[in-house]
N, C-alpha and C positions, 0 to 999 in steps of 0.2 A: 679579942685581940689583947695581948699584954701591953701595958702602958709603961714603957721604959724610956730611959734617956736616949737610947738609939732609935726608938721608933715613934716618939711623940709626933714628929713632923709628918709621919706617914698616915695619920688617921684619915686625912682627906686626900693624901697624895700617894697612896700605895701604888707602886709600879712606875711612878714618874721618872725616876732616874734610870731604871732598867730600860724603859721605852726610849729615853733620850740617848742612852748609850747605844742601843741597837740602831737608832736612826743615824746618829753621828758616825758610827762605824760603817754602816751601809753606804753612807755618802762620802766616806773617807775624809771626814772633817778633822782638822788638827788645830791646836791653838796658834795664835799669831806668832810669827817668827820661830815656829817649831823646828824647821829644818836647819837653820843656822845654829840654833841652840844645841841640837843633836850633834852637829859638826864639832862644837866646842867640847862636848862630852867625849867624842872620839879622840880629840887631841890629848885627853888625860887618861886614856886606857888603851889596851891593846886591841880592843874590838867589842862590839855589841852583838851577842847571839840572841836571835829571836826565833824560837821554835825550829831550831836546827839550821837556820840561815844566818850567815855571818856578815856583819858590816865591819870590815877590817880598818884599823887605824890608818893604813896607807891611803885611804880615800881622801884624807885631809891634805895629803901631799899632791894628790892627782887632781883635786877639784877645790874650788873656793867655797866658802860657806854659803854664799848666795847663788851658787851655780845651779841651774835647773837640773843638770845631770845628777848632782848629788841628791836633790830632793826626790828625783825619780828612783834612785838607788834605794833610798830609805822606804819610799812608798812601795816599791816592788817587794821588799821583805815583809812589810806590814800586810800587804795584800795576800800573803800566803796563809794568813789566819782566817779560817772559814767563819768563825762566829764573830759577828760585829761587836757585840758587847764585850767580848774578851779582848778584841783588838783595841777597844777604847781604854781598857785597863792597862794594856801594854803601853799605849800612848801616855797615860798618866804616869806610869812608872818611868818612862823616858823623861817626862817633865820633872819628876822628882830628882832624877840624876842631873838635869840641867840646873836645878836650884843648888845642888851640892857644889857644882863647879862654879856657878856664878857668885856664890858666897865664899868661895875659896876655903871651904871646910877642909879640903885635902889637896895637896899639890899634885898628887897622882892617884888615880883610882885603881891601879893594879892591872891585872891581866884582862882576859876576856870576861865581860859581865854577861851572864845569862839573865836577860831581862825578865823572862817568864818566871824565873825562880823568885824574883822580888814580889811578883804578883801572888804567887802561891803561898809564899811566906806571910805576906800581908793578910791573905785570907785565913791562914792558920791562926795568926794573932787575933784577928777579928772574932773567930769562933771561940777562942779561949776567953775573950772578954764577954762574949755572949753567954757563955756558961756561967761566968761569975755573976752576971746581973740577971740571969734567967730571961734573956731576950728572945725575940721571935725566932731566931735561928735554932733555938733548942728544939723546935718542932721538927727540924729536918737534919741539919748538919752539925750543929753545936752539941755534940755528945762525945763521951769517951770513945776512942777508936774502936774498941771491941763492941760497942753498942750501936755503932752507926749502921744504918740500913741503906740498901741500894735497890734500884728497880731491877726487874728481871733481866734487863739488858746491861746491867752494871753501872747505870748512871745514878746521879744523885736524886734523892726523893723530891727535892724542890725543883728539879729540872735545870739547875745551873749549868751553863756551858763550861767546858774545859775543866770540870771538877772544881769550879768556884761556886760557893753558895750564892743562890739567887738573892738572898738578903744583902749580901755584900755588893752585888751589882746594883741593888736598889738603894744604896746609900749615897748621900751627897758627896761630892769630891772633897769639900773643905769641912772644917769644924773638928771638934775633939774626936768624934767618931766617924770622920770622913775617910773615904778610900785613900786619898793621897796622904793623910796622916798615918794610916796603917802602912802604906807603902814606904813612907819615910822611916817608920819604926823597923820595917823589914830590911831596908837598906842599911840602917845603922847596925843591925844584927849580922847581916851577911857580908858586908864589905869590911875587910880587915883594916883598910886605910883610914876609916873614920874613928874619931875619938870615942872611947867606951864610957867616959865619964864627962860630966858637965853638960851644958846646954849647947845645942846647935842652932845658930841664929838664921833659920830659914822660914820665912813666912809662906805658908801654903795658902794660895788664893784660888 
């Protein structure tokens, strides 16, 4: 096993975060105050698209942030994602968007935000970093595009769901190499409303 900045903690805990995400996703666990915070995000954009399903902004006019009906609307969309670990990364992406709104980084987030694009961009940035430091993901997904291999069925060699590297699923949410840090970087790259220079004061916890 390679000993790198991104994998030090996994010497004894390999698979810990992947297992946790699978469990949380299967049990539909979300962070505290998750639904009211998603409601606040919807106030600042035209909608949230998740795997082809849309949560439109007008839900904030039809329902209050604490209304059970709104929570069920969000849950219904999340439950269309078949892979529990991928569902949890989508939840993390939504939490990053809530941090952006809560810290008033931008007054408006623009049009419809495709949340899965944030997750896949974060995975792409993660793989780029893995190639730079010769991390564990170089054994499977962190390779130049023309050198990447797939299984006979077209899936990733590591078995990562939804074409997200399994090493990304098995990363802690916080920290310099955490999934939410990568999602924040992806958000800054993909959303035109965010400042392209300077620091964004959002603590990822």
